[in-house]
Backbone as a printed PyTorch tensor [residue, N CA C, xyz], in Angstrom:
tensor([[[ 18.0700,   8.3870,  19.6570],
         [ 16.7230,   7.8540,  19.7210],
         [ 16.2430,   7.5210,  18.3120]],

        [[ 15.7180,   6.3180,  18.1260],
         [ 15.2060,   5.9010,  16.8250],
         [ 13.8870,   6.5840,  16.5380]],

        [[ 13.7030,   6.9290,  15.2840],
         [ 12.4560,   7.5380,  14.8520],
         [ 11.5850,   6.4540,  14.2350]],

        [[ 10.3350,   6.4130,  14.6270],
         [  9.3940,   5.4530,  14.0550],
         [  8.5460,   6.1740,  13.0200]],

        [[  8.4090,   5.5570,  11.8640],
         [  7.6640,   6.1470,  10.7630],
         [  6.6240,   5.1450,  10.2940]],

        [[  5.4030,   5.6160,  10.0640],
         [  4.3240,   4.7730,   9.5470],
         [  4.0170,   5.1830,   8.1200]],

        [[  3.7390,   4.1980,   7.2810],
         [  3.3950,   4.4420,   5.8870],
         [  2.1120,   3.7260,   5.5360]],

        [[  1.4090,   4.2460,   4.5540],
         [  0.2690,   3.5620,   3.9620],
         [  0.7090,   3.1310,   2.5720]],

        [[  0.5320,   1.8550,   2.2750],
         [  0.9280,   1.3170,   0.9780],
         [ -0.3180,   0.7660,   0.3010]],

        [[ -0.5470,   1.1720,  -0.9280],
         [ -1.6320,   0.5970,  -1.7170],
         [ -0.9970,  -0.3030,  -2.7580]],

        [[ -1.4470,  -1.5450,  -2.8080],
         [ -0.8600,  -2.5070,  -3.7290],
         [ -1.9520,  -3.3800,  -4.3310]],

        [[ -1.6320,  -3.9830,  -5.4530],
         [ -2.5640,  -4.8970,  -6.1170],
         [ -2.0390,  -6.3120,  -6.0000]],

        [[ -2.9120,  -7.2220,  -5.6460],
         [ -2.6300,  -8.6610,  -5.6320],
         [ -1.3310,  -9.0110,  -4.9150]],

        [[ -1.2230,  -8.6180,  -3.6710],
         [ -0.0190,  -8.9070,  -2.9050],
         [ -0.4110,  -9.2290,  -1.4610]],

        [[  0.3870, -10.0230,  -0.8100],
         [  0.1440, -10.3760,   0.5830],
         [  1.0600,  -9.5470,   1.4770]],

        [[  0.6650,  -9.3670,   2.7190],
         [  1.4330,  -8.5590,   3.6660],
         [  2.8630,  -9.0790,   3.8100]],

        [[  3.0370, -10.3960,   3.8130],
         [  4.3900, -10.9480,   3.9730],
         [  5.2780, -10.5850,   2.7870]],

        [[  4.6820, -10.4580,   1.5910],
         [  5.4580, -10.0780,   0.4130],
         [  5.8920,  -8.6150,   0.4760]],

        [[  5.0370,  -7.7630,   1.0140],
         [  5.3880,  -6.3530,   1.1970],
         [  6.5350,  -6.2420,   2.1930]],

        [[  6.4220,  -6.9810,   3.3080],
         [  7.4750,  -6.9580,   4.3220],
         [  8.8010,  -7.4360,   3.7390]],

        [[  8.7760,  -8.5130,   2.9860],
         [  9.9950,  -9.0600,   2.3890],
         [ 10.6290,  -8.0470,   1.4340]],

        [[  9.8260,  -7.3970,   0.6140],
         [ 10.3480,  -6.4290,  -0.3480],
         [ 10.9860,  -5.2360,   0.3610]],

        [[ 10.3520,  -4.7580,   1.4220],
         [ 10.9160,  -3.6340,   2.1710],
         [ 12.2330,  -4.0180,   2.8350]],

        [[ 12.2860,  -5.1970,   3.4300],
         [ 13.5120,  -5.6470,   4.0850],
         [ 14.6380,  -5.8570,   3.0800]],

        [[ 14.3080,  -6.3500,   1.8810],
         [ 15.3200,  -6.5150,   0.8420],
         [ 15.8630,  -5.1640,   0.3820]],

        [[ 15.0540,  -4.1090,   0.5480],
         [ 15.4860,  -2.7530,   0.1890],
         [ 16.2450,  -2.0900,   1.3350]],

        [[ 16.4500,  -2.8270,   2.4310],
         [ 17.2100,  -2.2990,   3.5570],
         [ 16.3820,  -1.5240,   4.5660]],

        [[ 15.0660,  -1.7090,   4.5320],
         [ 14.1710,  -1.0130,   5.4640],
         [ 13.7810,  -1.9790,   6.5660]],

        [[ 14.0630,  -1.5850,   7.8050],
         [ 13.7110,  -2.4310,   8.9530],
         [ 12.2060,  -2.3190,   9.1940]],

        [[ 11.5180,  -3.4480,   9.1820],
         [ 10.0600,  -3.4720,   9.3100],
         [  9.6840,  -4.0710,  10.6620]],

        [[  8.9040,  -3.3250,  11.4340],
         [  8.4020,  -3.8510,  12.7110],
         [  7.1780,  -4.7130,  12.4840]],

        [[  6.2360,  -4.2500,  11.6400],
         [  5.0370,  -5.0190,  11.3650],
         [  4.3520,  -4.4810,  10.1120]],

        [[  3.5510,  -5.3400,   9.5040],
         [  2.7060,  -4.9570,   8.3850],
         [  1.2900,  -5.3380,   8.7910]],

        [[  0.4070,  -4.3570,   8.7990],
         [ -0.9730,  -4.5790,   9.2260],
         [ -1.8940,  -4.2570,   8.0640]],

        [[ -2.7140,  -5.2260,   7.6940],
         [ -3.6870,  -4.9780,   6.6410],
         [ -4.8940,  -4.3030,   7.2710]],

        [[ -5.1990,  -3.1180,   6.8190],
         [ -6.2810,  -2.3440,   7.4220],
         [ -7.5330,  -2.3720,   6.5620]],

        [[ -7.3880,  -2.3110,   5.2640],
         [ -8.5360,  -2.1910,   4.3890],
         [ -8.2690,  -2.9180,   3.0860]],

        [[ -9.2130,  -3.6770,   2.6440],
         [ -9.1170,  -4.3570,   1.3570],
         [-10.3490,  -3.9650,   0.5550]],

        [[-10.1280,  -3.4690,  -0.6670],
         [-11.2460,  -3.0650,  -1.5050],
         [-11.2820,  -3.9180,  -2.7650]],

        [[-12.4590,  -4.0860,  -3.3070],
         [-12.6120,  -4.8150,  -4.5580],
         [-12.0270,  -3.9810,  -5.6810]],

        [[-11.3090,  -4.6440,  -6.5590],
         [-10.7300,  -3.9490,  -7.6940],
         [-11.8320,  -3.7000,  -8.7140]],

        [[-11.8690,  -2.4800,  -9.2340],
         [-12.8460,  -2.1510, -10.2560],
         [-12.1480,  -1.4180, -11.3850]],

        [[-12.7600,  -1.4330, -12.5200],
         [-12.1640,  -0.7520, -13.6640],
         [-12.1840,   0.7440, -13.4370]],

        [[-11.1460,   1.4150, -13.9090],
         [-11.0790,   2.8670, -13.8040],
         [-12.1590,   3.4650, -14.6940]],

        [[-12.9210,   4.4020, -14.1390],
         [-13.9480,   5.0760, -14.9130],
         [-13.3630,   6.3300, -15.5390]],

        [[-13.7650,   6.5950, -16.7620],
         [-13.3030,   7.7980, -17.4240],
         [-14.0220,   9.0070, -16.8270]],

        [[-13.2670,  10.0050, -16.4580],
         [-13.8440,  11.2120, -15.8730],
         [-14.1170,  12.1980, -16.9930]],

        [[-15.3830,  12.6150, -17.0900],
         [-15.7820,  13.5720, -18.1240],
         [-16.1220,  14.8820, -17.4420]],

        [[-15.5310,  15.9910, -17.8740],
         [-15.8170,  17.2750, -17.2350],
         [-17.2730,  17.6850, -17.4160]],

        [[-17.7930,  18.3520, -16.4100],
         [-19.1650,  18.8650, -16.4510],
         [-19.2010,  20.0760, -17.3850]],

        [[-19.9950,  19.9910, -18.4170],
         [-20.0210,  21.0760, -19.4200],
         [-21.2560,  21.9320, -19.2940]],

        [[-21.6960,  22.1650, -18.0730],
         [-22.6700,  23.1790, -17.8320],
         [-24.0590,  22.8090, -17.7260]]])
């Protein structure tokens, strides 16, 4: 019996078809790629520890 595995992939500036192509080129059989959430890219904020 085949095992089905789901993954979440976070990527920058890429289309679903490109993700599928890259996975298949790596020898991974892909049933489908579904875009679930797209967020606006923002600059990373520096985290400063709370000093009391």
